[in-house]
mmJSON file of the N, C-alpha and C atoms, coordinates in Angstrom:
{"data_MODEL":{"atom_site":{
"group_PDB":["ATOM","ATOM","ATOM","ATOM","ATOM","ATOM","ATOM","ATOM","ATOM","ATOM","ATOM","ATOM","ATOM","ATOM","ATOM","ATOM","ATOM","ATOM","ATOM","ATOM","ATOM","ATOM","ATOM","ATOM","ATOM","ATOM","ATOM","ATOM","ATOM","ATOM","ATOM","ATOM","ATOM","ATOM","ATOM","ATOM","ATOM","ATOM","ATOM","ATOM","ATOM","ATOM","ATOM","ATOM","ATOM","ATOM","ATOM","ATOM","ATOM","ATOM","ATOM","ATOM","ATOM","ATOM","ATOM","ATOM","ATOM","ATOM","ATOM","ATOM","ATOM","ATOM","ATOM","ATOM","ATOM","ATOM","ATOM","ATOM","ATOM","ATOM","ATOM","ATOM","ATOM","ATOM","ATOM","ATOM","ATOM","ATOM","ATOM","ATOM","ATOM","ATOM","ATOM","ATOM","ATOM","ATOM","ATOM","ATOM","ATOM","ATOM","ATOM","ATOM","ATOM","ATOM","ATOM","ATOM","ATOM","ATOM","ATOM","ATOM","ATOM","ATOM","ATOM","ATOM","ATOM","ATOM","ATOM","ATOM","ATOM","ATOM","ATOM","ATOM","ATOM","ATOM","ATOM","ATOM","ATOM","ATOM","ATOM","ATOM","ATOM","ATOM","ATOM","ATOM","ATOM","ATOM","ATOM","ATOM","ATOM","ATOM","ATOM","ATOM","ATOM","ATOM","ATOM","ATOM","ATOM","ATOM","ATOM","ATOM","ATOM","ATOM","ATOM","ATOM","ATOM","ATOM","ATOM","ATOM","ATOM","ATOM","ATOM","ATOM","ATOM","ATOM","ATOM","ATOM","ATOM","ATOM","ATOM","ATOM","ATOM","ATOM","ATOM","ATOM","ATOM","ATOM","ATOM","ATOM","ATOM","ATOM","ATOM","ATOM","ATOM","ATOM","ATOM","ATOM","ATOM","ATOM","ATOM","ATOM","ATOM","ATOM","ATOM","ATOM","ATOM","ATOM","ATOM","ATOM","ATOM","ATOM","ATOM","ATOM","ATOM","ATOM","ATOM","ATOM","ATOM","ATOM","ATOM","ATOM","ATOM","ATOM","ATOM","ATOM","ATOM","ATOM","ATOM","ATOM","ATOM","ATOM","ATOM","ATOM","ATOM","ATOM","ATOM","ATOM","ATOM","ATOM","ATOM","ATOM","ATOM","ATOM"],
"id":[1,2,3,4,5,6,7,8,9,10,11,12,13,14,15,16,17,18,19,20,21,22,23,24,25,26,27,28,29,30,31,32,33,34,35,36,37,38,39,40,41,42,43,44,45,46,47,48,49,50,51,52,53,54,55,56,57,58,59,60,61,62,63,64,65,66,67,68,69,70,71,72,73,74,75,76,77,78,79,80,81,82,83,84,85,86,87,88,89,90,91,92,93,94,95,96,97,98,99,100,101,102,103,104,105,106,107,108,109,110,111,112,113,114,115,116,117,118,119,120,121,122,123,124,125,126,127,128,129,130,131,132,133,134,135,136,137,138,139,140,141,142,143,144,145,146,147,148,149,150,151,152,153,154,155,156,157,158,159,160,161,162,163,164,165,166,167,168,169,170,171,172,173,174,175,176,177,178,179,180,181,182,183,184,185,186,187,188,189,190,191,192,193,194,195,196,197,198,199,200,201,202,203,204,205,206,207,208,209,210,211,212,213,214,215,216,217,218,219,220,221,222],
"type_symbol":["N","C","C","N","C","C","N","C","C","N","C","C","N","C","C","N","C","C","N","C","C","N","C","C","N","C","C","N","C","C","N","C","C","N","C","C","N","C","C","N","C","C","N","C","C","N","C","C","N","C","C","N","C","C","N","C","C","N","C","C","N","C","C","N","C","C","N","C","C","N","C","C","N","C","C","N","C","C","N","C","C","N","C","C","N","C","C","N","C","C","N","C","C","N","C","C","N","C","C","N","C","C","N","C","C","N","C","C","N","C","C","N","C","C","N","C","C","N","C","C","N","C","C","N","C","C","N","C","C","N","C","C","N","C","C","N","C","C","N","C","C","N","C","C","N","C","C","N","C","C","N","C","C","N","C","C","N","C","C","N","C","C","N","C","C","N","C","C","N","C","C","N","C","C","N","C","C","N","C","C","N","C","C","N","C","C","N","C","C","N","C","C","N","C","C","N","C","C","N","C","C","N","C","C","N","C","C","N","C","C","N","C","C","N","C","C","N","C","C","N","C","C"],
"label_atom_id":["N","CA","C","N","CA","C","N","CA","C","N","CA","C","N","CA","C","N","CA","C","N","CA","C","N","CA","C","N","CA","C","N","CA","C","N","CA","C","N","CA","C","N","CA","C","N","CA","C","N","CA","C","N","CA","C","N","CA","C","N","CA","C","N","CA","C","N","CA","C","N","CA","C","N","CA","C","N","CA","C","N","CA","C","N","CA","C","N","CA","C","N","CA","C","N","CA","C","N","CA","C","N","CA","C","N","CA","C","N","CA","C","N","CA","C","N","CA","C","N","CA","C","N","CA","C","N","CA","C","N","CA","C","N","CA","C","N","CA","C","N","CA","C","N","CA","C","N","CA","C","N","CA","C","N","CA","C","N","CA","C","N","CA","C","N","CA","C","N","CA","C","N","CA","C","N","CA","C","N","CA","C","N","CA","C","N","CA","C","N","CA","C","N","CA","C","N","CA","C","N","CA","C","N","CA","C","N","CA","C","N","CA","C","N","CA","C","N","CA","C","N","CA","C","N","CA","C","N","CA","C","N","CA","C","N","CA","C","N","CA","C","N","CA","C","N","CA","C","N","CA","C","N","CA","C","N","CA","C"],
"label_alt_id":[null,null,null,null,null,null,null,null,null,null,null,null,null,null,null,null,null,null,null,null,null,null,null,null,null,null,null,null,null,null,null,null,null,null,null,null,null,null,null,null,null,null,null,null,null,null,null,null,null,null,null,null,null,null,null,null,null,null,null,null,null,null,null,null,null,null,null,null,null,null,null,null,null,null,null,null,null,null,null,null,null,null,null,null,null,null,null,null,null,null,null,null,null,null,null,null,null,null,null,null,null,null,null,null,null,null,null,null,null,null,null,null,null,null,null,null,null,null,null,null,null,null,null,null,null,null,null,null,null,null,null,null,null,null,null,null,null,null,null,null,null,null,null,null,null,null,null,null,null,null,null,null,null,null,null,null,null,null,null,null,null,null,null,null,null,null,null,null,null,null,null,null,null,null,null,null,null,null,null,null,null,null,null,null,null,null,null,null,null,null,null,null,null,null,null,null,null,null,null,null,null,null,null,null,null,null,null,null,null,null,null,null,null,null,null,null,null,null,null,null,null,null],
"label_comp_id":["MET","MET","MET","ILE","ILE","ILE","CYS","CYS","CYS","TRP","TRP","TRP","TYR","TYR","TYR","ALA","ALA","ALA","SER","SER","SER","ALA","ALA","ALA","GLY","GLY","GLY","TYR","TYR","TYR","HIS","HIS","HIS","SER","SER","SER","ASP","ASP","ASP","ASP","ASP","ASP","VAL","VAL","VAL","GLU","GLU","GLU","GLY","GLY","GLY","VAL","VAL","VAL","ARG","ARG","ARG","ALA","ALA","ALA","LEU","LEU","LEU","SER","SER","SER","PRO","PRO","PRO","TRP","TRP","TRP","TYR","TYR","TYR","ARG","ARG","ARG","ASP","ASP","ASP","LYS","LYS","LYS","THR","THR","THR","GLN","GLN","GLN","PRO","PRO","PRO","SER","SER","SER","VAL","VAL","VAL","ALA","ALA","ALA","ASP","ASP","ASP","MET","MET","MET","HIS","HIS","HIS","ALA","ALA","ALA","LYS","LYS","LYS","LEU","LEU","LEU","ARG","ARG","ARG","ARG","ARG","ARG","VAL","VAL","VAL","LEU","LEU","LEU","ILE","ILE","ILE","SER","SER","SER","ALA","ALA","ALA","GLN","GLN","GLN","PHE","PHE","PHE","ARG","ARG","ARG","ARG","ARG","ARG","THR","THR","THR","ASP","ASP","ASP","PRO","PRO","PRO","GLU","GLU","GLU","PRO","PRO","PRO","PRO","PRO","PRO","THR","THR","THR","PRO","PRO","PRO","GLU","GLU","GLU","GLU","GLU","GLU","ILE","ILE","ILE","ASN","ASN","ASN","ILE","ILE","ILE","LEU","LEU","LEU","ARG","ARG","ARG","LEU","LEU","LEU","ALA","ALA","ALA","TRP","TRP","TRP","ALA","ALA","ALA","ASP","ASP","ASP","VAL","VAL","VAL","ALA","ALA","ALA","ALA","ALA","ALA"],
"label_asym_id":["A","A","A","A","A","A","A","A","A","A","A","A","A","A","A","A","A","A","A","A","A","A","A","A","A","A","A","A","A","A","A","A","A","A","A","A","A","A","A","A","A","A","A","A","A","A","A","A","A","A","A","A","A","A","A","A","A","A","A","A","A","A","A","A","A","A","A","A","A","A","A","A","A","A","A","A","A","A","A","A","A","A","A","A","A","A","A","A","A","A","A","A","A","A","A","A","A","A","A","A","A","A","A","A","A","A","A","A","A","A","A","A","A","A","A","A","A","A","A","A","A","A","A","A","A","A","A","A","A","A","A","A","A","A","A","A","A","A","A","A","A","A","A","A","A","A","A","A","A","A","A","A","A","A","A","A","A","A","A","A","A","A","A","A","A","A","A","A","A","A","A","A","A","A","A","A","A","A","A","A","A","A","A","A","A","A","A","A","A","A","A","A","A","A","A","A","A","A","A","A","A","A","A","A","A","A","A","A","A","A","A","A","A","A","A","A","A","A","A","A","A","A"],
"label_entity_id":["1","1","1","1","1","1","1","1","1","1","1","1","1","1","1","1","1","1","1","1","1","1","1","1","1","1","1","1","1","1","1","1","1","1","1","1","1","1","1","1","1","1","1","1","1","1","1","1","1","1","1","1","1","1","1","1","1","1","1","1","1","1","1","1","1","1","1","1","1","1","1","1","1","1","1","1","1","1","1","1","1","1","1","1","1","1","1","1","1","1","1","1","1","1","1","1","1","1","1","1","1","1","1","1","1","1","1","1","1","1","1","1","1","1","1","1","1","1","1","1","1","1","1","1","1","1","1","1","1","1","1","1","1","1","1","1","1","1","1","1","1","1","1","1","1","1","1","1","1","1","1","1","1","1","1","1","1","1","1","1","1","1","1","1","1","1","1","1","1","1","1","1","1","1","1","1","1","1","1","1","1","1","1","1","1","1","1","1","1","1","1","1","1","1","1","1","1","1","1","1","1","1","1","1","1","1","1","1","1","1","1","1","1","1","1","1","1","1","1","1","1","1"],
"label_seq_id":[1,1,1,2,2,2,3,3,3,4,4,4,5,5,5,6,6,6,7,7,7,8,8,8,9,9,9,10,10,10,11,11,11,12,12,12,13,13,13,14,14,14,15,15,15,16,16,16,17,17,17,18,18,18,19,19,19,20,20,20,21,21,21,22,22,22,23,23,23,24,24,24,25,25,25,26,26,26,27,27,27,28,28,28,29,29,29,30,30,30,31,31,31,32,32,32,33,33,33,34,34,34,35,35,35,36,36,36,37,37,37,38,38,38,39,39,39,40,40,40,41,41,41,42,42,42,43,43,43,44,44,44,45,45,45,46,46,46,47,47,47,48,48,48,49,49,49,50,50,50,51,51,51,52,52,52,53,53,53,54,54,54,55,55,55,56,56,56,57,57,57,58,58,58,59,59,59,60,60,60,61,61,61,62,62,62,63,63,63,64,64,64,65,65,65,66,66,66,67,67,67,68,68,68,69,69,69,70,70,70,71,71,71,72,72,72,73,73,73,74,74,74],
"pdbx_PDB_ins_code":[null,null,null,null,null,null,null,null,null,null,null,null,null,null,null,null,null,null,null,null,null,null,null,null,null,null,null,null,null,null,null,null,null,null,null,null,null,null,null,null,null,null,null,null,null,null,null,null,null,null,null,null,null,null,null,null,null,null,null,null,null,null,null,null,null,null,null,null,null,null,null,null,null,null,null,null,null,null,null,null,null,null,null,null,null,null,null,null,null,null,null,null,null,null,null,null,null,null,null,null,null,null,null,null,null,null,null,null,null,null,null,null,null,null,null,null,null,null,null,null,null,null,null,null,null,null,null,null,null,null,null,null,null,null,null,null,null,null,null,null,null,null,null,null,null,null,null,null,null,null,null,null,null,null,null,null,null,null,null,null,null,null,null,null,null,null,null,null,null,null,null,null,null,null,null,null,null,null,null,null,null,null,null,null,null,null,null,null,null,null,null,null,null,null,null,null,null,null,null,null,null,null,null,null,null,null,null,null,null,null,null,null,null,null,null,null,null,null,null,null,null,null],
"Cartn_x":[64.194,63.792,63.636,63.266,62.318,64.267,65.571,66.627,67.947,67.262,67.529,66.696,65.44,64.835,64.973,64.944,65.003,67.346,67.841,68.926,70.123,68.596,69.76,68.565,66.995,66.333,65.375,65.022,63.985,64.416,63.278,64.111,62.339,62.356,61.147,59.419,60.538,59.914,58.547,58.916,58.799,56.89,56.746,55.094,54.313,54.743,54.001,53.948,55.07,55.338,54.442,54.567,53.079,51.106,51.396,49.679,49.423,51.421,50.417,50.157,50.408,50.445,48.687,48.823,47.662,46.339,45.943,45.013,44.543,43.773,43.005,43.765,44.824,45.976,46.324,45.34,45.357,46.051,45.498,46.112,47.754,48.306,49.074,49.814,50.449,51.672,53.049,52.984,53.751,54.234,55.871,55.619,55.406,54.493,53.672,54.6,54.977,55.78,55.829,54.775,54.878,55.675,55.211,56.327,57.644,58.195,59.823,60.16,59.183,59.755,59.595,59.299,58.623,60.002,60.65,61.612,63.159,63.007,64.119,64.364,63.295,62.569,63.786,63.419,64.025,64.951,65.866,67.404,68.185,67.581,68.644,68.353,67.363,67.03,67.481,67.603,69.174,70.308,70.442,72.003,72.357,71.866,72.005,72.491,72.366,72.566,73.899,74.217,75.281,76.932,77.112,79.036,79.502,80.162,80.592,81.72,81.726,82.178,82.694,83.24,83.32,82.573,82.416,81.673,80.459,78.981,78.344,77.634,76.785,75.873,76.581,76.118,76.031,74.227,73.908,72.865,72.319,73.725,73.047,72.39,73.477,73.135,71.859,71.444,69.834,69.238,69.308,68.288,67.899,68.634,69.009,67.814,67.933,67.684,66.143,66.018,64.477,63.499,64.231,63.767,62.803,64.225,63.963,62.099,62.638,61.645,60.271,60.356,59.17,58.936,59.54,58.709,58.605,59.375,58.627,57.108,56.619,55.6,54.472,54.52,53.953,53.358],
"Cartn_y":[35.819,35.046,34.478,35.591,35.735,36.143,36.338,36.398,35.518,34.326,32.798,32.115,32.118,31.619,31.546,32.818,32.63,32.54,33.034,31.624,31.219,30.212,29.031,27.941,28.393,27.121,27.243,28.018,27.429,26.273,25.667,24.479,23.717,23.299,23.814,22.912,21.554,20.869,21.477,22.457,22.976,23.309,23.628,23.791,22.702,22.123,20.042,19.331,19.904,19.263,19.386,20.967,21.427,21.719,21.461,20.355,19.355,18.195,16.836,17.237,17.886,17.496,18.11,19.08,20.105,20.366,19.743,19.736,20.522,21.014,22.226,23.787,23.182,24.32,23.919,23.383,22.14,23.941,25.646,26.414,27.208,26.664,27.058,26.859,28.326,28.168,29.165,29.889,30.237,29.514,29.523,29.082,30.525,30.141,31.296,31.493,33.204,33.176,31.97,31.224,30.46,29.512,28.556,27.968,28.399,29.772,29.725,29.365,30.321,30.046,28.534,27.932,26.696,25.9,25.525,24.977,25.514,27.468,27.118,27.583,26.617,26.502,25.227,23.793,22.575,22.807,23.813,23.415,24.181,24.9,25.176,24.584,23.654,23.11,21.494,21.201,20.084,20.229,21.762,22.394,21.987,21.783,22.322,20.662,19.619,18.052,17.535,18.749,17.995,18.085,17.449,17.369,18.393,18.955,20.823,20.187,21.114,21.586,22.984,23.791,24.921,25.321,24.613,24.224,24.61,25.023,25.766,23.842,24.224,22.245,23.293,22.177,22.17,22.649,23.083,23.173,21.408,20.554,19.285,18.889,19.295,18.714,19.566,20.359,20.956,19.892,20.162,19.441,17.984,16.946,15.597,15.77,16.925,17.345,17.723,18.638,19.255,17.267,16.753,15.577,14.313,14.766,13.789,14.166,15.596,16.529,15.738,16.174,15.234,14.422,13.047,12.059,12.175,12.356,12.423,13.218,13.93,14.948,13.909,13.004,12.281,10.819],
"Cartn_z":[-36.847,-37.442,-38.691,-39.582,-40.775,-41.366,-40.862,-41.916,-41.521,-40.569,-40.508,-41.007,-41.567,-41.828,-43.763,-44.378,-45.541,-46.044,-44.833,-45.066,-44.88,-44.262,-43.623,-42.905,-43.104,-42.298,-43.291,-44.574,-46.17,-47.036,-46.512,-47.505,-48.548,-49.563,-50.667,-49.996,-49.646,-48.775,-47.015,-46.658,-45.743,-45.162,-46.436,-47.097,-46.77,-47.973,-48.219,-46.788,-45.884,-44.257,-43.511,-43.685,-42.907,-42.84,-44.441,-45.166,-44.813,-44.798,-44.631,-43.163,-41.871,-40.808,-40.595,-40.785,-40.87,-42.678,-42.388,-43.522,-43.964,-41.946,-42.66,-43.607,-44.02,-44.708,-46.312,-46.966,-48.254,-49.395,-49.153,-49.663,-49.722,-48.894,-47.871,-48.873,-49.474,-50.11,-49.96,-48.529,-48.649,-46.668,-45.648,-44.615,-43.378,-42.776,-42.44,-41.007,-40.365,-38.758,-37.543,-37.452,-36.891,-37.435,-38.698,-39.217,-38.846,-39.447,-39.104,-37.628,-36.678,-35.503,-34.774,-35.556,-35.608,-35.716,-36.823,-37.324,-36.646,-36.044,-35.641,-34.215,-33.222,-31.837,-32.377,-33.009,-33.166,-33.207,-34.733,-34.626,-33.484,-32.393,-31.102,-30.169,-30.344,-29.691,-29.78,-31.129,-31.834,-31.72,-31.486,-31.815,-29.81,-29.012,-27.962,-27.031,-28.3,-27.763,-29.077,-29.385,-30.14,-29.358,-30.023,-29.017,-28.849,-28.452,-28.567,-29.166,-31.062,-31.548,-31.614,-32.033,-32.278,-33.553,-34.233,-35.648,-36.084,-36.228,-36.446,-37.318,-37.674,-37.864,-39.264,-40.251,-41.273,-42.159,-43.126,-43.522,-43.643,-44.015,-44.616,-43.168,-42.145,-40.856,-39.634,-40.841,-40.184,-41.148,-42.207,-43.127,-42.081,-42.291,-41.6,-39.429,-39.149,-37.693,-38.372,-39.742,-39.446,-39.871,-40.764,-41.125,-39.953,-39.07,-38.023,-37.052,-36.599,-35.573,-36.334,-37.889,-39.117,-38.438,-38.883,-38.442,-37.218,-36.043,-34.524,-35.03,-35.6,-35.811,-36.293,-37.105,-38.005,-37.461],
"occupancy":[1.0,1.0,1.0,1.0,1.0,1.0,1.0,1.0,1.0,1.0,1.0,1.0,1.0,1.0,1.0,1.0,1.0,1.0,1.0,1.0,1.0,1.0,1.0,1.0,1.0,1.0,1.0,1.0,1.0,1.0,1.0,1.0,1.0,1.0,1.0,1.0,1.0,1.0,1.0,1.0,1.0,1.0,1.0,1.0,1.0,1.0,1.0,1.0,1.0,1.0,1.0,1.0,1.0,1.0,1.0,1.0,1.0,1.0,1.0,1.0,1.0,1.0,1.0,1.0,1.0,1.0,1.0,1.0,1.0,1.0,1.0,1.0,1.0,1.0,1.0,1.0,1.0,1.0,1.0,1.0,1.0,1.0,1.0,1.0,1.0,1.0,1.0,1.0,1.0,1.0,1.0,1.0,1.0,1.0,1.0,1.0,1.0,1.0,1.0,1.0,1.0,1.0,1.0,1.0,1.0,1.0,1.0,1.0,1.0,1.0,1.0,1.0,1.0,1.0,1.0,1.0,1.0,1.0,1.0,1.0,1.0,1.0,1.0,1.0,1.0,1.0,1.0,1.0,1.0,1.0,1.0,1.0,1.0,1.0,1.0,1.0,1.0,1.0,1.0,1.0,1.0,1.0,1.0,1.0,1.0,1.0,1.0,1.0,1.0,1.0,1.0,1.0,1.0,1.0,1.0,1.0,1.0,1.0,1.0,1.0,1.0,1.0,1.0,1.0,1.0,1.0,1.0,1.0,1.0,1.0,1.0,1.0,1.0,1.0,1.0,1.0,1.0,1.0,1.0,1.0,1.0,1.0,1.0,1.0,1.0,1.0,1.0,1.0,1.0,1.0,1.0,1.0,1.0,1.0,1.0,1.0,1.0,1.0,1.0,1.0,1.0,1.0,1.0,1.0,1.0,1.0,1.0,1.0,1.0,1.0,1.0,1.0,1.0,1.0,1.0,1.0,1.0,1.0,1.0,1.0,1.0,1.0],
"B_iso_or_equiv":[0.0,0.0,0.0,0.0,0.0,0.0,0.0,0.0,0.0,0.0,0.0,0.0,0.0,0.0,0.0,0.0,0.0,0.0,0.0,0.0,0.0,0.0,0.0,0.0,0.0,0.0,0.0,0.0,0.0,0.0,0.0,0.0,0.0,0.0,0.0,0.0,0.0,0.0,0.0,0.0,0.0,0.0,0.0,0.0,0.0,0.0,0.0,0.0,0.0,0.0,0.0,0.0,0.0,0.0,0.0,0.0,0.0,0.0,0.0,0.0,0.0,0.0,0.0,0.0,0.0,0.0,0.0,0.0,0.0,0.0,0.0,0.0,0.0,0.0,0.0,0.0,0.0,0.0,0.0,0.0,0.0,0.0,0.0,0.0,0.0,0.0,0.0,0.0,0.0,0.0,0.0,0.0,0.0,0.0,0.0,0.0,0.0,0.0,0.0,0.0,0.0,0.0,0.0,0.0,0.0,0.0,0.0,0.0,0.0,0.0,0.0,0.0,0.0,0.0,0.0,0.0,0.0,0.0,0.0,0.0,0.0,0.0,0.0,0.0,0.0,0.0,0.0,0.0,0.0,0.0,0.0,0.0,0.0,0.0,0.0,0.0,0.0,0.0,0.0,0.0,0.0,0.0,0.0,0.0,0.0,0.0,0.0,0.0,0.0,0.0,0.0,0.0,0.0,0.0,0.0,0.0,0.0,0.0,0.0,0.0,0.0,0.0,0.0,0.0,0.0,0.0,0.0,0.0,0.0,0.0,0.0,0.0,0.0,0.0,0.0,0.0,0.0,0.0,0.0,0.0,0.0,0.0,0.0,0.0,0.0,0.0,0.0,0.0,0.0,0.0,0.0,0.0,0.0,0.0,0.0,0.0,0.0,0.0,0.0,0.0,0.0,0.0,0.0,0.0,0.0,0.0,0.0,0.0,0.0,0.0,0.0,0.0,0.0,0.0,0.0,0.0,0.0,0.0,0.0,0.0,0.0,0.0],
"pdbx_formal_charge":[null,null,null,null,null,null,null,null,null,null,null,null,null,null,null,null,null,null,null,null,null,null,null,null,null,null,null,null,null,null,null,null,null,null,null,null,null,null,null,null,null,null,null,null,null,null,null,null,null,null,null,null,null,null,null,null,null,null,null,null,null,null,null,null,null,null,null,null,null,null,null,null,null,null,null,null,null,null,null,null,null,null,null,null,null,null,null,null,null,null,null,null,null,null,null,null,null,null,null,null,null,null,null,null,null,null,null,null,null,null,null,null,null,null,null,null,null,null,null,null,null,null,null,null,null,null,null,null,null,null,null,null,null,null,null,null,null,null,null,null,null,null,null,null,null,null,null,null,null,null,null,null,null,null,null,null,null,null,null,null,null,null,null,null,null,null,null,null,null,null,null,null,null,null,null,null,null,null,null,null,null,null,null,null,null,null,null,null,null,null,null,null,null,null,null,null,null,null,null,null,null,null,null,null,null,null,null,null,null,null,null,null,null,null,null,null,null,null,null,null,null,null],
"auth_seq_id":[1,1,1,2,2,2,3,3,3,4,4,4,5,5,5,6,6,6,7,7,7,8,8,8,9,9,9,10,10,10,11,11,11,12,12,12,13,13,13,14,14,14,15,15,15,16,16,16,17,17,17,18,18,18,19,19,19,20,20,20,21,21,21,22,22,22,23,23,23,24,24,24,25,25,25,26,26,26,27,27,27,28,28,28,29,29,29,30,30,30,31,31,31,32,32,32,33,33,33,34,34,34,35,35,35,36,36,36,37,37,37,38,38,38,39,39,39,40,40,40,41,41,41,42,42,42,43,43,43,44,44,44,45,45,45,46,46,46,47,47,47,48,48,48,49,49,49,50,50,50,51,51,51,52,52,52,53,53,53,54,54,54,55,55,55,56,56,56,57,57,57,58,58,58,59,59,59,60,60,60,61,61,61,62,62,62,63,63,63,64,64,64,65,65,65,66,66,66,67,67,67,68,68,68,69,69,69,70,70,70,71,71,71,72,72,72,73,73,73,74,74,74],
"auth_comp_id":["MET","MET","MET","ILE","ILE","ILE","CYS","CYS","CYS","TRP","TRP","TRP","TYR","TYR","TYR","ALA","ALA","ALA","SER","SER","SER","ALA","ALA","ALA","GLY","GLY","GLY","TYR","TYR","TYR","HIS","HIS","HIS","SER","SER","SER","ASP","ASP","ASP","ASP","ASP","ASP","VAL","VAL","VAL","GLU","GLU","GLU","GLY","GLY","GLY","VAL","VAL","VAL","ARG","ARG","ARG","ALA","ALA","ALA","LEU","LEU","LEU","SER","SER","SER","PRO","PRO","PRO","TRP","TRP","TRP","TYR","TYR","TYR","ARG","ARG","ARG","ASP","ASP","ASP","LYS","LYS","LYS","THR","THR","THR","GLN","GLN","GLN","PRO","PRO","PRO","SER","SER","SER","VAL","VAL","VAL","ALA","ALA","ALA","ASP","ASP","ASP","MET","MET","MET","HIS","HIS","HIS","ALA","ALA","ALA","LYS","LYS","LYS","LEU","LEU","LEU","ARG","ARG","ARG","ARG","ARG","ARG","VAL","VAL","VAL","LEU","LEU","LEU","ILE","ILE","ILE","SER","SER","SER","ALA","ALA","ALA","GLN","GLN","GLN","PHE","PHE","PHE","ARG","ARG","ARG","ARG","ARG","ARG","THR","THR","THR","ASP","ASP","ASP","PRO","PRO","PRO","GLU","GLU","GLU","PRO","PRO","PRO","PRO","PRO","PRO","THR","THR","THR","PRO","PRO","PRO","GLU","GLU","GLU","GLU","GLU","GLU","ILE","ILE","ILE","ASN","ASN","ASN","ILE","ILE","ILE","LEU","LEU","LEU","ARG","ARG","ARG","LEU","LEU","LEU","ALA","ALA","ALA","TRP","TRP","TRP","ALA","ALA","ALA","ASP","ASP","ASP","VAL","VAL","VAL","ALA","ALA","ALA","ALA","ALA","ALA"],
"auth_asym_id":["A","A","A","A","A","A","A","A","A","A","A","A","A","A","A","A","A","A","A","A","A","A","A","A","A","A","A","A","A","A","A","A","A","A","A","A","A","A","A","A","A","A","A","A","A","A","A","A","A","A","A","A","A","A","A","A","A","A","A","A","A","A","A","A","A","A","A","A","A","A","A","A","A","A","A","A","A","A","A","A","A","A","A","A","A","A","A","A","A","A","A","A","A","A","A","A","A","A","A","A","A","A","A","A","A","A","A","A","A","A","A","A","A","A","A","A","A","A","A","A","A","A","A","A","A","A","A","A","A","A","A","A","A","A","A","A","A","A","A","A","A","A","A","A","A","A","A","A","A","A","A","A","A","A","A","A","A","A","A","A","A","A","A","A","A","A","A","A","A","A","A","A","A","A","A","A","A","A","A","A","A","A","A","A","A","A","A","A","A","A","A","A","A","A","A","A","A","A","A","A","A","A","A","A","A","A","A","A","A","A","A","A","A","A","A","A","A","A","A","A","A","A"],
"auth_atom_id":["N","CA","C","N","CA","C","N","CA","C","N","CA","C","N","CA","C","N","CA","C","N","CA","C","N","CA","C","N","CA","C","N","CA","C","N","CA","C","N","CA","C","N","CA","C","N","CA","C","N","CA","C","N","CA","C","N","CA","C","N","CA","C","N","CA","C","N","CA","C","N","CA","C","N","CA","C","N","CA","C","N","CA","C","N","CA","C","N","CA","C","N","CA","C","N","CA","C","N","CA","C","N","CA","C","N","CA","C","N","CA","C","N","CA","C","N","CA","C","N","CA","C","N","CA","C","N","CA","C","N","CA","C","N","CA","C","N","CA","C","N","CA","C","N","CA","C","N","CA","C","N","CA","C","N","CA","C","N","CA","C","N","CA","C","N","CA","C","N","CA","C","N","CA","C","N","CA","C","N","CA","C","N","CA","C","N","CA","C","N","CA","C","N","CA","C","N","CA","C","N","CA","C","N","CA","C","N","CA","C","N","CA","C","N","CA","C","N","CA","C","N","CA","C","N","CA","C","N","CA","C","N","CA","C","N","CA","C","N","CA","C","N","CA","C","N","CA","C","N","CA","C","N","CA","C","N","CA","C"],
"pdbx_PDB_model_num":[1,1,1,1,1,1,1,1,1,1,1,1,1,1,1,1,1,1,1,1,1,1,1,1,1,1,1,1,1,1,1,1,1,1,1,1,1,1,1,1,1,1,1,1,1,1,1,1,1,1,1,1,1,1,1,1,1,1,1,1,1,1,1,1,1,1,1,1,1,1,1,1,1,1,1,1,1,1,1,1,1,1,1,1,1,1,1,1,1,1,1,1,1,1,1,1,1,1,1,1,1,1,1,1,1,1,1,1,1,1,1,1,1,1,1,1,1,1,1,1,1,1,1,1,1,1,1,1,1,1,1,1,1,1,1,1,1,1,1,1,1,1,1,1,1,1,1,1,1,1,1,1,1,1,1,1,1,1,1,1,1,1,1,1,1,1,1,1,1,1,1,1,1,1,1,1,1,1,1,1,1,1,1,1,1,1,1,1,1,1,1,1,1,1,1,1,1,1,1,1,1,1,1,1,1,1,1,1,1,1,1,1,1,1,1,1,1,1,1,1,1,1]
}}}
């Protein structure tokens, strides 16, 4: 999970999103393992509902899904 996050899942706005949803994390500067797990879970769930393509999701598609999940959480 950590390797996936470091290679494909990281986005500089991840920590900002967590801070916006959790105001008690004002000093948070790095994503936690729980943050990485939640993001991977959202990506895997989203991938289950994709049309049946042999191609894996692109980083842009993953980012769109992440932003959509962030909007739902807000």
